[in-house]
MDTraj code that builds the backbone (N, CA, C; nanometers):
import mdtraj as md
import numpy as np

residues = "MET SER LEU SER GLY MET GLY VAL VAL ALA ILE TRP HIS ASP LEU ILE PRO ASN ALA LYS GLU ASP PHE TYR GLU TRP HIS ASN ARG GLU HIS MET PRO GLU ARG ALA GLY LEU ALA GLY PHE ARG ARG GLY ARG ARG TYR ILE ALA THR GLU GLY GLY PRO GLU TYR PHE ASN LEU TYR GLU ALA ASP SER PRO GLU VAL LEU GLY GLY ILE ASP TYR LEU THR ARG LEU ASN ASN PRO THR PRO TRP THR ARG ARG VAL VAL ALA SER PHE ARG ASN VAL ALA ARG GLY ILE CYS ARG VAL ILE TYR SER ALA GLY ILE GLY GLN GLY GLY SER LEU LEU THR LEU ARG PHE ASP VAL SER GLY GLU MET ALA SER ASP ILE SER LEU ALA LEU ARG GLN ARG LEU LEU PRO PRO LEU THR ASP ARG ILE GLY ILE VAL GLY VAL HIS LEU CYS LEU THR ASP GLU ALA VAL SER ARG ILE GLU THR SER GLU LYS LYS ALA ARG ASP GLU GLY THR LYS ILE PRO SER TRP VAL LEU LEU ILE GLU GLY VAL SER SER ALA ALA VAL LYS ALA ALA ALA ALA HIS LEU LEU SER GLU LEU LEU ALA LEU GLY LEU SER GLU PHE ASP HIS ALA THR TYR ARG PHE GLU TYR GLN ARG CYS LYS LEU PRO SER GLY ASP TRP".split()
xyz = np.array([
    [10.6125, 11.9883, 8.6189],
    [10.5909, 12.0097, 8.7697],
    [10.4426, 11.9730, 8.8019],
    [10.4332, 11.8620, 8.8736],
    [10.3311, 11.8205, 8.9499],
    [10.2918, 11.8977, 9.0907],
    [10.3705, 11.9471, 9.1504],
    [10.3036, 11.9771, 9.2634],
    [10.3062, 12.1502, 9.3041],
    [10.2488, 12.2215, 9.3439],
    [10.1976, 12.3095, 9.3217],
    [10.3219, 12.3857, 9.4464],
    [10.3645, 12.4339, 9.3564],
    [10.5795, 12.5338, 9.4563],
    [10.6336, 12.4175, 9.4555],
    [10.7430, 12.5266, 9.5071],
    [10.8476, 12.4207, 9.5189],
    [10.9339, 12.4407, 9.6457],
    [10.8002, 12.4350, 9.7364],
    [10.8185, 12.4375, 9.9002],
    [10.7215, 12.3433, 9.9292],
    [10.8042, 12.2434, 10.0665],
    [10.6519, 12.1642, 10.1254],
    [10.6944, 12.1193, 10.2404],
    [10.6074, 12.1427, 10.3336],
    [10.5903, 12.0891, 10.4643],
    [10.5459, 11.9287, 10.4934],
    [10.6133, 11.8666, 10.4981],
    [10.5792, 11.6809, 10.4965],
    [10.6020, 11.6518, 10.6324],
    [10.4844, 11.6096, 10.7243],
    [10.4851, 11.5889, 10.8238],
    [10.3839, 11.4698, 10.8185],
    [10.4544, 11.3581, 10.8822],
    [10.3717, 11.1853, 10.9445],
    [10.3568, 11.1861, 11.0763],
    [10.2362, 11.0978, 11.1526],
    [10.2280, 11.1014, 11.2810],
    [10.0953, 11.0541, 11.3162],
    [10.1107, 10.9468, 11.4274],
    [10.0170, 10.8847, 11.4689],
    [9.9335, 10.9634, 11.6142],
    [9.8367, 10.9103, 11.6588],
    [9.7093, 10.9994, 11.7247],
    [9.7066, 10.8969, 11.8462],
    [9.6954, 10.9657, 11.9773],
    [9.6637, 10.8605, 12.0849],
    [9.4998, 10.8443, 12.0307],
    [9.4478, 10.7313, 12.0741],
    [9.3065, 10.6879, 11.9941],
    [9.1594, 10.7131, 12.0253],
    [9.1927, 10.8071, 12.1525],
    [9.1090, 10.8876, 12.1823],
    [9.1366, 11.0822, 12.1474],
    [9.1624, 11.0661, 12.0742],
    [9.2229, 11.1962, 12.0067],
    [9.1832, 11.1760, 11.8351],
    [9.1407, 11.1041, 11.8014],
    [9.1103, 11.0951, 11.6507],
    [8.9438, 11.2213, 11.5812],
    [8.8424, 11.1971, 11.7029],
    [8.7477, 11.2815, 11.6369],
    [8.7694, 11.4417, 11.6591],
    [8.8154, 11.4645, 11.7737],
    [8.8973, 11.5852, 11.7705],
    [8.9635, 11.6364, 11.6825],
    [9.0787, 11.5483, 11.6556],
    [9.2003, 11.5725, 11.5378],
    [9.0778, 11.6395, 11.3773],
    [8.9759, 11.5402, 11.3897],
    [8.9479, 11.5507, 11.2109],
    [8.8596, 11.6523, 11.1816],
    [8.7742, 11.7791, 11.3600],
    [8.7449, 11.8429, 11.3209],
    [8.8277, 11.9332, 11.3347],
    [8.9291, 11.9626, 11.4224],
    [9.0298, 12.0778, 11.4219],
    [9.0721, 12.0822, 11.2466],
    [9.1307, 11.9604, 11.2225],
    [9.2293, 11.9530, 11.1019],
    [9.1264, 11.9891, 10.9951],
    [9.0486, 11.9593, 10.9587],
    [8.9317, 12.0288, 10.8487],
    [8.8818, 12.1594, 10.8545],
    [8.8388, 12.2026, 10.9707],
    [8.7685, 12.2921, 11.0422],
    [8.8830, 12.4274, 11.0870],
    [8.9665, 12.4034, 11.1389],
    [9.0500, 12.5407, 11.1976],
    [9.1942, 12.5385, 11.1276],
    [9.2689, 12.4090, 11.1301],
    [9.4070, 12.4118, 11.0596],
    [9.4304, 12.3959, 10.8902],
    [9.3873, 12.3517, 10.8488],
    [9.4048, 12.3603, 10.6866],
    [9.3115, 12.4924, 10.6368],
    [9.2549, 12.5292, 10.7080],
    [9.1679, 12.6969, 10.6471],
    [9.2777, 12.7797, 10.6841],
    [9.3440, 12.7496, 10.7898],
    [9.4584, 12.8177, 10.8577],
    [9.5739, 12.8766, 10.7967],
    [9.6056, 12.7240, 10.7552],
    [9.7857, 12.6905, 10.6000],
    [9.7257, 12.7604, 10.5035],
    [9.5926, 12.7716, 10.4452],
    [9.5694, 12.7486, 10.2655],
    [9.5686, 12.9595, 10.3474],
    [9.5753, 12.9529, 10.4121],
    [9.5331, 13.1232, 10.3984],
    [9.6774, 13.1745, 10.4421],
    [9.7677, 13.1615, 10.4624],
    [9.8867, 13.1629, 10.4494],
    [9.9778, 13.2563, 10.3760],
    [9.9965, 13.3678, 10.3860],
    [10.0972, 13.4274, 10.2207],
    [10.1397, 13.3099, 10.2026],
    [10.1498, 13.2565, 9.9892],
    [10.2612, 13.1521, 9.9964],
    [10.1901, 12.9967, 10.0131],
    [10.1081, 13.0107, 10.0824],
    [10.0501, 12.8647, 10.1043],
    [9.9866, 12.8083, 9.9911],
    [10.0057, 12.7392, 9.9090],
    [9.8937, 12.6558, 9.7824],
    [9.7949, 12.5875, 9.8053],
    [9.8229, 12.4982, 9.9098],
    [9.7180, 12.3720, 9.9327],
    [9.7911, 12.2776, 10.0374],
    [9.6835, 12.2530, 10.0858],
    [9.7271, 12.1495, 10.2085],
    [9.6460, 12.0403, 10.1451],
    [9.6953, 11.8633, 10.1866],
    [9.6311, 11.7507, 10.1867],
    [9.6469, 11.6610, 10.2911],
    [9.5535, 11.5970, 10.3276],
    [9.5669, 11.4750, 10.4514],
    [9.5302, 11.3399, 10.3600],
    [9.6421, 11.2122, 10.4215],
    [9.6054, 11.1026, 10.3971],
    [9.6307, 11.0342, 10.5327],
    [9.5776, 10.9284, 10.4884],
    [9.5530, 10.8372, 10.6226],
    [9.6335, 10.7173, 10.5361],
    [9.7092, 10.5917, 10.6144],
    [9.8180, 10.5213, 10.6019],
    [9.6853, 10.3609, 10.5749],
    [9.7198, 10.2978, 10.4517],
    [9.6730, 10.1820, 10.4319],
    [9.7681, 10.0579, 10.4493],
    [9.8733, 10.0653, 10.4740],
    [9.9898, 10.0047, 10.4913],
    [10.1631, 10.0867, 10.5123],
    [10.1938, 10.0499, 10.6088],
    [10.2854, 10.0873, 10.6979],
    [10.2611, 10.2262, 10.7666],
    [10.3174, 10.3455, 10.8288],
    [10.2786, 10.4320, 10.9118],
    [10.4331, 10.4768, 10.9372],
    [10.3955, 10.6306, 10.9711],
    [10.3003, 10.6957, 11.0599],
    [10.1540, 10.6482, 10.9795],
    [10.0127, 10.6720, 11.1067],
    [9.9319, 10.6352, 11.0299],
    [9.7964, 10.7597, 10.9007],
    [9.9278, 10.9012, 10.9752],
    [9.9075, 11.0138, 10.9053],
    [10.0059, 11.0916, 10.8246],
    [9.9692, 11.1169, 10.7041],
    [10.0400, 11.1640, 10.6396],
    [10.0361, 11.3274, 10.6161],
    [10.0367, 11.4532, 10.6194],
    [10.0137, 11.5933, 10.5594],
    [10.1096, 11.6101, 10.4814],
    [10.0566, 11.6718, 10.3632],
    [10.1626, 11.8011, 10.2723],
    [10.1060, 11.9122, 10.2358],
    [10.1943, 12.0206, 10.2454],
    [10.1799, 12.1584, 10.2487],
    [10.2081, 12.1874, 10.1356],
    [10.1721, 12.2525, 10.0148],
    [10.2555, 12.3406, 9.9105],
    [10.2332, 12.4590, 9.9259],
    [10.3776, 12.5348, 9.9367],
    [10.3985, 12.6858, 9.9097],
    [10.4608, 12.7396, 9.7788],
    [10.4531, 12.8308, 9.7725],
    [10.5631, 12.8865, 9.6932],
    [10.7293, 12.8832, 9.6833],
    [10.7680, 12.8001, 9.7647],
    [10.9008, 12.8219, 9.7623],
    [10.9428, 12.8004, 9.9445],
    [11.0661, 12.7759, 9.9712],
    [11.1079, 12.6856, 10.0693],
    [11.1260, 12.8196, 10.1257],
    [11.1762, 12.9748, 10.1156],
    [11.1661, 13.0635, 10.1941],
    [11.0710, 13.1134, 10.2408],
    [10.9450, 13.1056, 10.2079],
    [10.7860, 13.1453, 10.2445],
    [10.7919, 13.0418, 10.3837],
    [10.8237, 12.9138, 10.3654],
    [10.8398, 12.7833, 10.4993],
    [10.9462, 12.8177, 10.6563],
    [11.0042, 12.9454, 10.5611],
    [11.1284, 13.0102, 10.7047],
    [11.0689, 13.1136, 10.7134],
    [10.9967, 13.1581, 10.6264],
    [10.9379, 13.3163, 10.6791],
    [10.8622, 13.3739, 10.7948],
    [10.8519, 13.5313, 10.7660],
    [10.7958, 13.5633, 10.9386],
    [10.6577, 13.5276, 10.9458],
    [10.5665, 13.5281, 10.8255],
    [10.4688, 13.4916, 10.8083],
    [10.4269, 13.3653, 10.8845],
    [10.4649, 13.2420, 10.8519],
    [10.4518, 13.1277, 10.9176],
    [10.5026, 13.1376, 11.0706],
    [10.6368, 13.1442, 11.0311],
    [10.6764, 13.1183, 11.2080],
    [10.6128, 13.1789, 11.3105],
    [10.5373, 13.3117, 11.2273],
    [10.4552, 13.3724, 11.3420],
    [10.3147, 13.3153, 11.4047],
    [10.2636, 13.2148, 11.2980],
    [10.1840, 13.0991, 11.3191],
    [10.1600, 13.0260, 11.3831],
    [10.2835, 13.0066, 11.4073],
    [10.3844, 12.8635, 11.4198],
    [10.4022, 12.9216, 11.5812],
    [10.4467, 13.0133, 11.5970],
    [10.4567, 13.0553, 11.7762],
    [10.3390, 13.1588, 11.8143],
    [10.2171, 13.1248, 11.7668],
    [10.1313, 13.1349, 11.8238],
    [10.0169, 13.0712, 11.8191],
    [10.0264, 12.9151, 11.8167],
    [9.9480, 12.8119, 11.7659],
    [9.7432, 12.8500, 11.8987],
    [9.6165, 12.8590, 11.8370],
    [9.5429, 12.8413, 11.9175],
    [9.5133, 12.7385, 12.0199],
    [9.4694, 12.7625, 12.1073],
    [9.3757, 12.6795, 12.2120],
    [9.4041, 12.5071, 12.1364],
    [9.3371, 12.5496, 12.0640],
    [9.2704, 12.3513, 11.9872],
    [9.4372, 12.3411, 11.9225],
    [9.5043, 12.4297, 11.8245],
    [9.5683, 12.3425, 11.7789],
    [9.6712, 12.3492, 11.8835],
    [9.7370, 12.3366, 12.0870],
    [9.7346, 12.3236, 12.1542],
    [9.7057, 12.1811, 12.2156],
    [9.5531, 12.1877, 12.2138],
    [9.5706, 12.0857, 12.2561],
    [9.5576, 11.9056, 12.1512],
    [9.5223, 11.9465, 12.0436],
    [9.5365, 11.8901, 11.9292],
    [9.6559, 11.7565, 11.9016],
    [9.8021, 11.9026, 11.9151],
    [9.8850, 11.8399, 11.8680],
    [9.9487, 11.7659, 11.9976],
    [9.9358, 11.7984, 12.1215],
    [10.0028, 11.7213, 12.2225],
    [9.9292, 11.5741, 12.2090],
    [9.8545, 11.5283, 12.0626],
    [9.8015, 11.4262, 12.0828],
    [9.8585, 11.3505, 11.9594],
    [9.9636, 11.3671, 11.9331],
    [10.0406, 11.3386, 11.8370],
    [10.1813, 11.2333, 11.8733],
    [10.1713, 11.1371, 11.7806],
    [10.2983, 11.0652, 11.8606],
    [10.3596, 11.0106, 11.7339],
    [10.4960, 10.9404, 11.7227],
    [10.5507, 10.9546, 11.6292],
    [10.6061, 11.0194, 11.4883],
    [10.6031, 11.1883, 11.5164],
    [10.6326, 11.2744, 11.4512],
    [10.7671, 11.2553, 11.4023],
    [10.6902, 11.2999, 11.2749],
    [10.8148, 11.3059, 11.1205],
    [10.8017, 11.4631, 11.0277],
    [10.8983, 11.5808, 11.0656],
    [10.8311, 11.6397, 11.0356],
    [10.9635, 11.7276, 10.9178],
    [10.9588, 11.7740, 10.7750],
    [11.0273, 11.8698, 10.7221],
    [11.0044, 11.9649, 10.6111],
    [11.0944, 12.0413, 10.6031],
    [11.0973, 12.1768, 10.5667],
    [11.1641, 12.1364, 10.4096],
    [11.0840, 12.1545, 10.3367],
    [11.1893, 12.0601, 10.2424],
    [11.1897, 12.1885, 10.0917],
    [11.2691, 12.1442, 10.0022],
    [11.3178, 12.2026, 9.9011],
    [11.2422, 12.1110, 9.7435],
    [11.1662, 12.1793, 9.6648],
    [11.1111, 12.0289, 9.5639],
    [11.2712, 12.0261, 9.4449],
    [11.2738, 11.9752, 9.4438],
    [11.4128, 11.9483, 9.3643],
    [11.3909, 11.8365, 9.2245],
    [11.2584, 11.7439, 9.2495],
    [11.2281, 11.7136, 9.1181],
    [11.1080, 11.6546, 9.1071],
    [11.0018, 11.7352, 8.9880],
    [10.8216, 11.7134, 9.0283],
    [10.8063, 11.7008, 8.8906],
    [10.7674, 11.6185, 8.8347],
    [10.6686, 11.5478, 8.6860],
    [10.5094, 11.4413, 8.7221],
    [10.4459, 11.4488, 8.6395],
    [10.3645, 11.4011, 8.6567],
    [10.2073, 11.4861, 8.5609],
    [10.1216, 11.4646, 8.5517],
    [9.9612, 11.4559, 8.4907],
    [9.8890, 11.4797, 8.5730],
    [9.9420, 11.5549, 8.7165],
    [9.7950, 11.5198, 8.8227],
    [9.8118, 11.4691, 8.9616],
    [9.6788, 11.4663, 9.0339],
    [9.7148, 11.4312, 9.2200],
    [9.6665, 11.2919, 9.1635],
    [9.7171, 11.2169, 9.2812],
    [9.6452, 11.0565, 9.2622],
    [9.5676, 11.0321, 9.4211],
    [9.4800, 10.9416, 9.4145],
    [9.3926, 10.9072, 9.4649],
    [9.4867, 10.8172, 9.6061],
    [9.6398, 10.7674, 9.5171],
    [9.6949, 10.6506, 9.6226],
    [9.8213, 10.7322, 9.6155],
    [9.9403, 10.7477, 9.7735],
    [10.0382, 10.7935, 9.7594],
    [10.1313, 10.7318, 9.8312],
    [10.2872, 10.7140, 9.8130],
    [10.3531, 10.6413, 9.8632],
    [10.4935, 10.7360, 9.9216],
    [10.4904, 10.7120, 10.0530],
    [10.6000, 10.8161, 10.1096],
    [10.7259, 10.7295, 10.0997],
    [10.8655, 10.7776, 10.0723],
    [11.0151, 10.7595, 10.1038],
    [11.0912, 10.8195, 10.1507],
    [11.1324, 10.7388, 10.2830],
    [11.2087, 10.8556, 10.3643],
    [11.3690, 10.7941, 10.3528],
    [11.4958, 10.8514, 10.3291],
    [11.5920, 10.8452, 10.3313],
    [11.7094, 10.9322, 10.3716],
    [11.8075, 10.8867, 10.4092],
    [11.9401, 10.9586, 10.4180],
    [12.0333, 10.9412, 10.3163],
    [12.0720, 11.0061, 10.2478],
    [12.2238, 11.0104, 10.1800],
    [12.3235, 11.0526, 10.2464],
    [12.4546, 10.9916, 10.2438],
    [12.5835, 11.0872, 10.2857],
    [12.6088, 11.1496, 10.2483],
    [12.6506, 11.2517, 10.2763],
    [12.7385, 11.4183, 10.1988],
    [12.8419, 11.3662, 10.0557],
    [12.9554, 11.2721, 10.0418],
    [13.0417, 11.2251, 9.9679],
    [12.9160, 11.2142, 9.8142],
    [12.7893, 11.0881, 9.9045],
    [12.6896, 11.0470, 9.7633],
    [12.5590, 11.1871, 9.7356],
    [12.5588, 11.2293, 9.8089],
    [12.4520, 11.3718, 9.7590],
    [12.4418, 11.4222, 9.6467],
    [12.5434, 11.4578, 9.5622],
    [12.5131, 11.4574, 9.4211],
    [12.5137, 11.3867, 9.3337],
    [12.5988, 11.3015, 9.3240],
    [12.5748, 11.1710, 9.2503],
    [12.4253, 11.0777, 9.2781],
    [12.3710, 11.0699, 9.4074],
    [12.2798, 11.0307, 9.4027],
    [12.1018, 11.1607, 9.3524],
    [12.1273, 11.2646, 9.4023],
    [12.0317, 11.3571, 9.3334],
    [12.0716, 11.4058, 9.1857],
    [12.1963, 11.3395, 9.1035],
    [12.1962, 11.3882, 8.9964],
    [12.0655, 11.2336, 8.9449],
    [12.1650, 11.1271, 8.9720],
    [12.0889, 10.9657, 8.9272],
    [11.9290, 10.9695, 8.9077],
    [11.8864, 11.0387, 9.0481],
    [11.7079, 11.0146, 9.0649],
    [11.6776, 11.1469, 8.9273],
    [11.7122, 11.2428, 8.9335],
    [11.6595, 11.3569, 8.8319],
    [11.6523, 11.3042, 8.7067],
    [11.7791, 11.2750, 8.6863],
    [11.8155, 11.2519, 8.5083],
    [11.7758, 11.1286, 8.4960],
    [11.8200, 11.0065, 8.6020],
    [11.7994, 10.8954, 8.4979],
    [11.6410, 10.7940, 8.6226],
    [11.6618, 10.7714, 8.7212],
    [11.5591, 10.7429, 8.8252],
    [11.4280, 10.7473, 8.8000],
    [11.3948, 10.8707, 8.7722],
    [11.2522, 10.8995, 8.8030],
    [11.1552, 10.9814, 8.7216],
    [11.2256, 11.0508, 8.5998],
    [11.1651, 11.0540, 8.4630],
    [11.0909, 10.9230, 8.4533],
    [11.1012, 10.8032, 8.4440],
    [11.0422, 10.6909, 8.3599],
    [10.9133, 10.6260, 8.4340],
    [10.9474, 10.6684, 8.5987],
    [10.8456, 10.6240, 8.6892],
    [10.7204, 10.7099, 8.6126],
    [10.6834, 10.8366, 8.5672],
    [10.5731, 10.8737, 8.5304],
    [10.5161, 10.8242, 8.3935],
    [10.6022, 10.7575, 8.3653],
    [10.5002, 10.7023, 8.2363],
    [10.4821, 10.5261, 8.2969],
    [10.4910, 10.4784, 8.3550],
    [10.4094, 10.3952, 8.4190],
    [10.2834, 10.3396, 8.4324],
    [10.2193, 10.2148, 8.4080],
    [10.0295, 10.2450, 8.4480],
    [9.9964, 10.2559, 8.5723],
    [9.9241, 10.3963, 8.5879],
    [9.8886, 10.3963, 8.7061],
    [9.9616, 10.5146, 8.7851],
    [10.0755, 10.5557, 8.7221],
    [10.0992, 10.6661, 8.7778],
    [10.1011, 10.8000, 8.7154],
    [10.1116, 10.9089, 8.8426],
    [10.0738, 11.0286, 8.7835],
    [10.1438, 11.1023, 8.8364],
    [10.2206, 11.0928, 8.9589],
    [10.3064, 11.2425, 8.9825],
    [10.4196, 11.1198, 9.1010],
    [10.5045, 11.2088, 9.0452],
    [10.6507, 11.1614, 9.1035],
    [10.7294, 11.2654, 9.1837],
    [10.7811, 11.2661, 9.2587],
    [10.8612, 11.4046, 9.3727],
    [10.9483, 11.4130, 9.4649],
    [11.0383, 11.4647, 9.4533],
    [11.1913, 11.4229, 9.5280],
    [11.1938, 11.5644, 9.6529],
    [11.1907, 11.5940, 9.7176],
    [11.2306, 11.7259, 9.7706],
    [11.3279, 11.6610, 9.9208],
    [11.4144, 11.7747, 9.9774],
    [11.5102, 11.7880, 10.0044],
    [11.5226, 11.8795, 10.1363],
    [11.5199, 11.8282, 10.2388],
    [11.5128, 11.8410, 10.3753],
    [11.5421, 12.0055, 10.4113],
    [11.5410, 12.0899, 10.4073],
    [11.6556, 12.2075, 10.4956],
    [11.5980, 12.1928, 10.6706],
    [11.7320, 12.1364, 10.7052],
    [11.7433, 12.0734, 10.8320],
    [11.7789, 12.2155, 10.9211],
    [11.7867, 12.2858, 10.8625],
    [11.7881, 12.4137, 11.0076],
    [11.6740, 12.4804, 10.9828],
    [11.6234, 12.5104, 10.8923],
    [11.4576, 12.5271, 10.9290],
    [11.3705, 12.4605, 11.0164],
    [11.3995, 12.3036, 10.9392],
    [11.3102, 12.2964, 11.0261],
    [11.3555, 12.2475, 11.1944],
    [11.4433, 12.2265, 11.1988],
    [11.4967, 12.2384, 11.3524],
    [11.4218, 12.3744, 11.4385],
    [11.3463, 12.4849, 11.3859],
    [11.3579, 12.5848, 11.4434],
    [11.1921, 12.5689, 11.5407],
    [11.3510, 12.5719, 11.6744],
    [11.1973, 12.5450, 11.7866],
    [11.0711, 12.6511, 11.7773],
    [10.9462, 12.6199, 11.8034],
    [10.8530, 12.7238, 11.7943],
    [10.7338, 12.6314, 11.9224],
    [10.6977, 12.7501, 11.9312],
    [10.5305, 12.7116, 11.9975],
    [10.4851, 12.5663, 11.9648],
    [10.5010, 12.5851, 11.8683],
    [10.3423, 12.4443, 11.8204],
    [10.3972, 12.3702, 11.8203],
    [10.5505, 12.3114, 11.8579],
    [10.6218, 12.2232, 11.8444],
    [10.6756, 12.1808, 11.9443],
    [10.7098, 12.2851, 12.1052],
    [10.6730, 12.2502, 12.1934],
    [10.5149, 12.2106, 12.2788],
    [10.4579, 12.1982, 12.1709],
    [10.3110, 12.2120, 12.2324],
    [10.3259, 12.0219, 12.2491],
    [10.3933, 11.9464, 12.1479],
    [10.3938, 11.8127, 12.0717],
    [10.4445, 11.7429, 12.2141],
    [10.3683, 11.6428, 12.2516],
    [10.4555, 11.5777, 12.4163],
    [10.5738, 11.5074, 12.3640],
    [10.5848, 11.5009, 12.2272],
    [10.7187, 11.3864, 12.1984],
    [10.8254, 11.4988, 12.0885],
    [10.9274, 11.4291, 12.0902],
    [11.0266, 11.4767, 12.0004],
    [10.9770, 11.4548, 11.8494],
    [11.0279, 11.5432, 11.7375],
    [11.0085, 11.5709, 11.5990],
    [11.1230, 11.5356, 11.5304],
    [11.1330, 11.3893, 11.4252],
    [11.1805, 11.3446, 11.3752],
    [11.1894, 11.4341, 11.2378],
    [11.3902, 11.4643, 11.1931],
    [11.3724, 11.5120, 11.0755],
    [11.3936, 11.4075, 10.9647],
    [11.3439, 11.3974, 10.8573],
    [11.4146, 11.2933, 10.7361],
    [11.4952, 11.4098, 10.6422],
    [11.6063, 11.3619, 10.5903],
    [11.6237, 11.4347, 10.4905],
    [11.6190, 11.4595, 10.3515],
    [11.5700, 11.2924, 10.2872],
    [11.5035, 11.3213, 10.1497],
    [11.3853, 11.2286, 10.1562],
    [11.2840, 11.3201, 10.0771],
    [11.1537, 11.2984, 10.1092],
    [11.1196, 11.2614, 9.9349],
    [11.0858, 11.1058, 9.9087],
    [11.0429, 11.0526, 9.7839],
    [10.8649, 11.0512, 9.7512],
    [10.8078, 11.1156, 9.6795],
    [10.6359, 11.1061, 9.6964],
    [10.5989, 10.9799, 9.5614],
    [10.5574, 10.8793, 9.5659],
    [10.4775, 10.8551, 9.4289],
    [10.3425, 10.8702, 9.4211],
    [10.2585, 10.9151, 9.3266],
    [10.1189, 10.9198, 9.3280],
    [10.0512, 10.8326, 9.2473],
    [9.9310, 10.7697, 9.2746],
    [9.9096, 10.6981, 9.1810],
    [9.7580, 10.6297, 9.1692],
    [9.7020, 10.5868, 9.0744],
    [9.5299, 10.5763, 9.0731],
    [9.5293, 10.4606, 9.2150],
    [9.6241, 10.3705, 9.3154],
    [9.5996, 10.2489, 9.2816],
    [9.7188, 10.2509, 9.4387],
    [9.6809, 10.1729, 9.5050],
    [9.8328, 10.1699, 9.6009],
    [9.8876, 10.0714, 9.5341],
    [9.8055, 9.8981, 9.4326],
    [9.8752, 9.8381, 9.3847],
    [10.0351, 9.9211, 9.2554],
    [9.9562, 10.0375, 9.2058],
    [10.0807, 10.1148, 9.0927],
    [10.1719, 10.1622, 9.1275],
    [10.1472, 10.2276, 9.3117],
    [10.2661, 10.3012, 9.3702],
    [10.3937, 10.2108, 9.4265],
    [10.2769, 10.0732, 9.4591],
    [10.3995, 10.0365, 9.5461],
    [10.4656, 9.9363, 9.4083],
    [10.4642, 9.8960, 9.2903],
    [10.5311, 9.8456, 9.2312],
    [10.6134, 9.9492, 9.2014],
    [10.5841, 10.1032, 9.1646],
    [10.6524, 10.2196, 9.1186],
    [10.8039, 10.2017, 9.2556],
    [10.7728, 10.2145, 9.3347],
    [10.8531, 10.2064, 9.4401],
    [10.9270, 10.1050, 9.4610],
    [10.9005, 9.9921, 9.4550],
    [10.9858, 9.8310, 9.4030],
    [11.0489, 9.8351, 9.3244],
    [11.0502, 9.9001, 9.1984],
    [11.1698, 9.9441, 9.1363],
    [11.2322, 9.9667, 9.1236],
    [11.2435, 10.0884, 9.2204],
    [11.2735, 10.1985, 9.2356],
    [11.3780, 10.1856, 9.3501],
    [11.3368, 10.0842, 9.4730],
    [11.4049, 10.0958, 9.5704],
    [11.5374, 9.9905, 9.5283],
    [11.4648, 9.9271, 9.3919],
    [11.5978, 9.8134, 9.3748],
    [11.7107, 9.9324, 9.3085],
    [11.6571, 10.0036, 9.2352],
    [11.7777, 10.0921, 9.2400],
    [11.8413, 10.1538, 9.2942],
    [11.8233, 10.2129, 9.4139],
    [11.8575, 10.2857, 9.4757],
    [11.9285, 10.1979, 9.5541],
    [11.8857, 10.0368, 9.6307],
    [11.9842, 9.9762, 9.6732],
    [12.1445, 9.9501, 9.5574],
    [12.0700, 9.9142, 9.4069],
    [12.2440, 9.8762, 9.3648],
    [12.3169, 10.0127, 9.3723],
    [12.2921, 10.1598, 9.3989],
    [12.3536, 10.2627, 9.4172],
    [12.4437, 10.2389, 9.5462],
    [12.3763, 10.1925, 9.6643],
    [12.4903, 10.1844, 9.7585],
    [12.3769, 10.2114, 9.8672],
    [12.2902, 10.2870, 9.8645],
    [12.1946, 10.3317, 10.0025],
    [12.1366, 10.2152, 9.9945],
    [12.0893, 10.2018, 10.1042],
    [12.0267, 10.0271, 10.2396],
    [11.8959, 10.0680, 10.3442],
    [11.9300, 10.1820, 10.3885],
    [11.7537, 10.2025, 10.5057],
    [11.6833, 10.2871, 10.4478],
    [11.5363, 10.2513, 10.4386],
    [11.4180, 10.3585, 10.3909],
    [11.3336, 10.3512, 10.5292],
    [11.2434, 10.4443, 10.5014],
    [11.1383, 10.4332, 10.5660],
    [11.0113, 10.4783, 10.4510],
    [10.8910, 10.3644, 10.4399],
    [10.7975, 10.3879, 10.3349],
    [10.6754, 10.3500, 10.3589],
    [10.5892, 10.4227, 10.2985],
    [10.4328, 10.3835, 10.4005],
    [10.3390, 10.3905, 10.2358],
    [10.1935, 10.3552, 10.2611],
    [10.1125, 10.3768, 10.1362],
    [10.0239, 10.4405, 10.1952],
    [9.9412, 10.5826, 10.1478],
    [9.8910, 10.6374, 10.2565],
    [9.7322, 10.6785, 10.0770],
    [9.6249, 10.6344, 10.1741],
    [9.4922, 10.6892, 10.1107],
    [9.4566, 10.7970, 10.0993],
    [9.4571, 10.8861, 9.9878],
    [9.3834, 11.0580, 10.0232],
    [9.2913, 11.0881, 10.0894],
    [9.2467, 11.1668, 10.1382],
    [9.1152, 11.2321, 10.2549],
    [9.0898, 11.3225, 10.2527],
    [9.1961, 11.4191, 10.2303],
    [9.1367, 11.5697, 10.2290],
    [9.2164, 11.6528, 10.1787],
    [9.1124, 11.8091, 10.1314],
    [9.1995, 11.8402, 10.0407],
    [9.1705, 12.0334, 10.0677],
    [9.2928, 12.1334, 10.0478],
    [9.2262, 12.2488, 10.1078],
    [9.3251, 12.3376, 10.0268],
    [9.2333, 12.4081, 9.9525],
    [9.3375, 12.5452, 9.8615],
    [9.3141, 12.6556, 9.8426],
    [9.3883, 12.6978, 9.8215],
    [9.3784, 12.8844, 9.8341],
    [9.2138, 12.9241, 9.7625],
    [9.1047, 12.9593, 9.8015],
    [9.0166, 12.9971, 9.7294],
    [9.0804, 13.1231, 9.6449],
    [9.0283, 13.1880, 9.4786],
    [9.0385, 13.2620, 9.4217],
    [8.9632, 13.3491, 9.5136],
    [8.8618, 13.3589, 9.6165],
    [8.8012, 13.5190, 9.6255],
    [8.8755, 13.5674, 9.7832],
    [8.9348, 13.4309, 9.8301],
    [9.0375, 13.4420, 9.9535],
    [8.9200, 13.4333, 10.0271],
    [8.8025, 13.3849, 10.0504],
    [8.7486, 13.3213, 10.1707],
    [8.7366, 13.2093, 10.1917],
    [8.7247, 13.1693, 10.3061],
    [8.7664, 12.9680, 10.3617],
    [8.6625, 12.9617, 10.4058],
])
top = md.Topology()
chain = top.add_chain()
for i, resn in enumerate(residues, 1):
    res = top.add_residue(resn, chain, resSeq=i)
    for name in ("N", "CA", "C"):
        top.add_atom(name, md.element.get_by_symbol(name[0]), res)
traj = md.Trajectory(xyz[None], top)
């Protein structure tokens, strides 16, 4: 297990140009500390795109998916601060999934990360999941420069819950079904691993993928003292 917990919030988004300074201050000083302070949340990370998009990828790790559909998190989402309301209104091209981690392996956190989003038809889901977990993903963690590989499945019902924070965005939110994350020491390493994996997935009959490469920017963990 390389991710910290079995629950994940994965969020991709762009920003309108004049909102970037406000976004960074809000995300660093209010939003990440707020999320890390919630019961069951363990860590938040922010990435910026080096190839592809959307421009930002935010990853929150929690004890379990149940935490992410629980009262503490939903209460926070339904009571956004004025700063949160202002900033999230500047988000564009948002995709967000509340996910269960079904595979996670590796030796740590990488400075480069590739996200892969795709859909699998219901009749193929079991076979694709088995192939990924047992045959395709384990060898990726042994590739040069790769430090973590994670597969997450979105809980669409929880992801579709309408909250005050979601309503504060000016655009709708896409919900990815399957999310695969590859962490490494360089963009070249994660792209090479993804290219190999994509060839395998194409051979299994999958055909449409959204992928982008990101550079790590910021992390917030839950501090032992409980202070932020």
